[in-house]
N, C-alpha and C positions, 0 to 999 in steps of 0.2 A: 533458211538460219545460216544453212552450210555455204549457198554464197555470199555470205556478210563474214564468214570467217575462212573463207579463201580468198577473198577482195583484202579484207585485214593483212592475214599473212602475206599476199602479193604484194601492197603498201608499206608493209614493215620489211620485207627484202628489200622492194626497191630502195626504200626509205637507206639503209643502212649502206647497200652497194653504191648510193652517192656520197655518204659520206667516207668513203674509203676512197673513194674517187675522188672528191673534193681534196683529202687531205696524200691521196699519193700525187697529185700533182703540187701541192704546195701549200694548199689554200692554211694549214695550222701553222706554216712558220712562222714567227714572229719577225718583225721588223727591227731590224741591229739596231742601236743607238750609239753614237759614239761621237765625242767632242776631239776634232783635227784642228792641230797649232801647224796653220799653212795657209798662207793665201790660196782662196780657189785659180784652177790656172785659169791663163786668158783665153778669150774664145773668139775666134772670126765666123764672120755669119752675116746673117739678113736680119732687119727687121721686118715683120708684116701687121698692117692697122686693116683691117677690114670683118668682112663676115667666114664665119669655118666653110661657108658654100662656095666663096670665091675661090677662082682659078689661078690667082694671085698666090694663095699659100699651099697650094701644091706646086706650085713654080719654086718657092723661094727653098722648099725642102728636097726639090730635084736638084737645085742648084749645090746646096749642101753636099748632100749625099754624094753629087758629083764630084766635089772638092773634097770628101772624104775618101774617096776612089783612091788620091792623087795620094793620101799621105798614109799610108798603111799605120793601124796603130791609136789612130786618133776616134771619139767615140763622138755621137752626137748628142747634143746638150741642147736644150727648149728653157724659157727663161717666160713663164704669162705673165705681163704684167698687167693684161685684162685678160680675163678669163670670162668665154659667152655664157650665156646661163642657156642661152637655145641656138639654134641651127642660123638666126638671123640676127645677133647678137653680134656689136661691132668685141672685135677681140684684137689685143696686142701683144705678138710672140714674138722674139728672140729666139731664131733655131743656131745655131755654129757649129764650130769642132774645137777641140782643144788643140789651137792650134796657134806660137807666140807673135807670129806675126802676121797680116794682112795681106788681099791680093789688094788688085783694082777695084775689084767691084766688090768688095769685104768689107763690111763695120769692122772693129774689133775693141772689143769690150776686156776691162781691167777692172780688179778690183781692190780694191784698198783695207779692207778687213783682213787680219791672219790670223783666223780660226772662222772653224764652222762648223754646225752639228749633220752627221752623213749618217742620213736614213737607206742600209739598205736590205733591199725588198728582192727576195729571191722565190721563183715558184715560177708559175704559167702567166703569161698572159689572161688569163680565162679566171686565176680566183685569186686572183694578188689584189690586192686592199686597194683603194680606191683614194684619188688626192688628197680628198680631206681627212681622209681616215689617216694617213700621213702625215701628216701638217700638225693634226691636231694631236700623234705621237712625239710631233717637234717641239710642237709649243709646251707640252708636259713635260719634257725634258733639260728642256729651255728653264719652265718655271723652278723643276727642284734643283736646279746647277743654280741660280741667279743667274741666267744669262740674257740680253739682250739682242734678240732678232734684228738683222735689216730691215725685213719686210719682205724681202722676198724669195724664191727658194731658185735653184738650178735646176732639176731633171737631166741626167747624165743614164742615157742607154748603153748599158754594157754589152748588155746582149739578149737575146729573146726571152731568157729567165731571169735575167737581173738588170735591173731599174736601180741608179742611188739615185740620193735626191739629200743635194748640199745648203744646210741653209748658213749663210755669212750670220756671224756676229759682231755686233760692232763692241 
């Protein structure tokens, strides 16, 4: 009986400590949603189509990160047109930076929408909500405000502890 009490106490302490660590890392921070009346930034980058294990995906991100180093103040953006369900599924992703002009080997993405829903997510990457959770919250916000989404999401990596998701509105 004494072992059961000690084990229960240990598990309770572990659970409370886990909760406080989760909270400390930002796991309980809400996703901040707002409607921005502005065209999303023009992006310069590359589109990759293949599997997540393909070396080409890594090459695209290395190219974009190299370009980002040449342009301080820019942020990495991704648009997943086709998200993979597994490691061997086909994906299509655009990776770029907010740069209004292209270079000889990079494509330019301009947006026609003049408004977007902005979701700000802060905290440690270990406890941030997943993409599906964020999309759900954006869709709920759009429905509550009678807005029609364009159907794609732009992920903006602001820092290691902040990600913004832009959902253009028609």
